[in-house]
N, C-alpha and C positions, 0 to 999 in steps of 0.2 A: 526564422525564429521558432524555437521549439515551444509548443504550448501543451499544457497538460490540463485536462478537465475531468474532475472527479464527479461521480454520481452514485446514487444508490443508498445514500444515508437515509436515516429516518429514526422513528421511534419504535422500539421493540421491547417486549417484555423479557425479563430474565429467562434464560434458557432457550430463547429464540435464535433465529439466524438472519443474517443479512449478507448480501453480496455487493461489494463495492466494485465499481469499474473506473478505470482511468483511461481516457482516450488521448492519444498523443498525436500531434500533428506538427508539421514543419521540419521533419527530418526523417531519416531512415530508422524506423523504430527498432529494427532488428539489430542495430548497432549499439543499442542502449541497454545497460543494466538498469533494473527498476527496483523501486522499494516503496514501502509505506511507513509513515511514522504517524504519531498521534500526539495530541496535546489536550490534556484535560484542564479545566479551569483551575488556575492557581498552581499548576504543576509545570515542570519542565517538559519539553518535547521528548517523547520516547520513540526510539526507532524500533519498529515492530517486526518487519520482515523484508526480505530482499530476494531477488531472482536474477540469475545471469541472463545474458541476452538470448541464449538458446534453450533456456529452461532446465539445463542440466544440473544446475546448482541452486540450492535455496538455503535461506537462513531464517531462523525464527528466534525472536527473543523468548525468554522463559515464559513470559506472560502469554505468549501466543501458541506455544507448542501444544500440539494435540487438539487445538480448537480452531485455529486459523490455517487457511491454505492459500498460498499465493500461486497464481498461474498467469500465463500470458498467451495471447494469440497474435503472433506476428503478422498474420494475414489481415487481421482487423486493427492492427496498431493499438491494441488494448491490453492492459494488465488488470487482473482481477484480484480481489481479496474476499475469499469466502470465510465468513465468520460464523461459527456455530457455538452453541452453549454459551451464549453471551451473558455477561455479568454486569451489574451496575457499574463496576469499576472500569469497564470498557468504554464508558461514556466519555467521548472526546471528539474533537475535530480530527478527521483523518486526512492526511496529506499524501499525495502521490509524488514520487521523486524520480528523476532520470539522470543518468550519467553515461556519456559516451565511453565505450570500452572496445578495445580490439581483441580482447581475449575472452575467457570463460569465467571471469571473476564476478563476484557480487560484492557489494559494499555495505557495511553494517553500521555506519554512523552518518548522521545527516550532513556533516561537514564535507563528506566525500561526494555529495551530489551537486550537480550544476543547475538543475531545473526543478521547479516545484509548481504544483497546482495550488489552487486557492483553498482547497479543502472541502470536505463534506461532513456535516454533523451527524454523529451517531449518538443516540440517547437510549440507554437501557434502563427500563423502570423495574423496580423490585416488586 
């Protein structure tokens, strides 16, 4: 059974940075495309960023471009989300997602992912 565990969330001031981690167990991590989505209170879940299984391809939502960077370490079975220049509107629960793939694709909607973590809270104060 595939398990995803996020960590690294917390409280940060606007303009600050956080790095989220998602540790994956129970399967061959390098065969999974990975992604991050977030959900703010009272809002729909937003898909933020994705990465192919070999890191060759990445995707960013407009809200993340230029500020967020997704990366992965297949040797550590971990995907990361580096978030810089954080804004109060980035406040949300951030979820890690995984989907098995045989190719170099990434996936840009939550519906395309098979496995999810429980999330980690990010709060950005103004």
